[in-house]
N, C-alpha and C positions, 0 to 999 in steps of 0.2 A: 242423313236419313231423316224422314219425317216421323212424327208420332201420331198415330190414329187411335182414337178412343171409340169403342163401341158402347153406346149408352142406351138405356131403356128409352123407348119412344115416350115423349112427354105428352100430356093431355093436349088435345087439339091438333095432333099430328096425323089426322086422317087415318087412324088405326094402322099406322105403319109398323113394320117389324122391329125397327131399331133406329137409332140416330147416330150419325157419323160426325165426329169432331176431329179436325185435322190441324196439327201444328207443324209448321215448316222447321227446317233445321236451324233457323235463326231464333227460334223460341216463340215466334208470334203465331197466333191463330191465323190460318191462311184461307184463301179462297179455294174453290173446288179443286180436288186432285183426282183426275180420271183413273189413273192406275191405282191410286190409293182406294178409290171407290170400288174397283174390281177386287182388290185385296181384302177389303173389309167384308165384301159379299162372300168371298171364299171362306173367310174366317167365321162368319155367321153361319154358313152352311156346315162347317166343321163342328160348330157348337150345337148343331141340330135346331137352330132357331127357325129354319124354314126347309122345305123339301127341294123344290126346283125353281120357284119364283118368289120374289120378295119385293117390298117397297121400303124405302128409308128416306129420312130427312137429312139433308146436308146444308151447308151454309148458303148454297144457291137454290135451295128448294127441294121439291120432291123428286125422287129417282125410282125407277123400276129396274129390276135386274133378273137375269136368268142364269142358272148354274147347270152345266151339262158336261159331265165327264172331265172335270178340271178346267173347262173353258167358261169364262164369265162374259156375259153380254150385258152391258150397262147402258141404260138410256140416259143420254145427256140432255141438257136444256135446249130448247129451241133457240135458234140464232136468227135474229131479225135484221141485223145490220152488218155488212162487210164493207169497210171503208177502204178506198184506194189512197195510199200514201206514196205519191210518185209512182214507181213501178212495184211497190210493195203493198201489203195488206195489213189491216188491223181489225180484229174482231174479238168478241168475248164468248167463250164456250164454257163459262163457269169461272174462268180466270181470263184476264186480258192477255192477248197474244199479238205479236208482230210476226208476219210471215214474209220471208224473202227467198226467192229462187236463186240458187247459185250453181256453178259447175264444179265438178271434181270435189264433191262434198267430203269424201273420205279424207282428203288432205287439207281441208279448209280449217282455218284457225277460228274455231267456234268461240273459244273463250275471249280472245281479243276483240273480235267483231261483235259478239254478243254483249260484252261489257260496254263497248262504245255506244251501241244503240240504247241499251237499257239505261245508261247514265247520261244520255243526250238531254238537251234542254227540254224537249217535249215529254220525256218519260222519267226524268230524274226523281221527281217528288213521289209519284205514286208507284213507279216501277212498272215493268212489263216483262213478260216472258218472250224471248226472242228465238224464233224458229228458222232454221235454214233448210231448204227443201231442194231435192234434185229428183227429176223424173227419171226412173230407171227402165221402165217399159210401159206398155199401154195399161193405164189404170194402176200403176205401181209407182210408189215414191219412197225415197229414203229421207228421213228426217233426223236432224240433230238439234238439240234445244239448250239454250242458256236460260236457266231459271232464276227469276228474282226470288229473294228469300234464301235461296241456296247460294246465289251469286257465283255460279259455276255451271259447267255443263253437267247434265244428268244423263243416265243411260236411256231413259225413256220418260216422256211426259204425256200422259193420256189426253189432257185438255189441249196440249200442243199438237199432238197427232191428229186430234179431231179438227182443230183449226186449219191445219195444213190440208187435210182431206177435203174440207168444205170449200176451201179456195180452189183446189184442183177440180172438184165437182162443178163449181160455178163456171170455171173456164172450159171444161170438157163435156158438160151436160151428161154426167153419169151419176149413178146412185150408190156405187160401191167402190172403195179404194183399198188396195192392199198396201200396208205400210211396213217398211223395215226401219227399226231403230237399233241402237247399239245393244239394247237389252233383249231384243227378240223381234217378233213379228205380230202385228195387229191388223184388224180390219175395221173399217168405218162404213156404216150405211146411213143414208139420209134421203129425205124427200124434199125436193125444191118447192119453195113457196114463192109468192110474188116478190118479197124483199129478202128472203133468206132461206132457212131450212127448218124442217120439223122432223119428228121421228128419227132423231139422230142417235145412233147406237155405236158404242165402242166395244169391240170384241177381242178377246185374247186370253191366254192361259194365266193362271195365278197358282203358284206352287209354294207350299209351306216349306221353309228351309230351316226353321228353328222353332223350338218351343221351350218355355221355362217358366219359373215363377220368381217374382221379386216382391219383397216387403217394402212398402212405401211409408 
């Protein structure tokens, strides 16, 4: 699991509601976590920091978010460049992602293949999150992700879901994609620009499953 810290907004943070600091399970401060962003928004709402809309700073910049009956809609960064790597894709949605289409994803060896790509000569030093995608219906995809820093498959990766959705949108000229992951279901919305996408939103539920106190 990752550790997310909700901190007071610092001076010069454009009067945001709070600041998000995220540590990966390897102990290092990491790049943007989309689902973590949705979770911290739900937590801030639980703490009455905002009513229905908020803004916050994360490592990749300013984010907007909306909370509506347990569903969080999080605005991601604009994406300006989607690279073709042979038949695959590479892009940054707050974290770097590799996107590869496969068949029979349910039975695909995500760990073995994800590990191989993440530790290949191209990505070994900086690392990359590796996403495998299968189209399941019109404007619907199934995504499984091998995450760097975790060095294993995770049940859901928000920036990865966003990356896969933008690749699908680029290929199919649509502005909304429904995404199934092992951890549940998400939606991604975006507007096409000349070279990439803007107004990128990641939407899905965030449910509190535990609360407690710890003395540090």
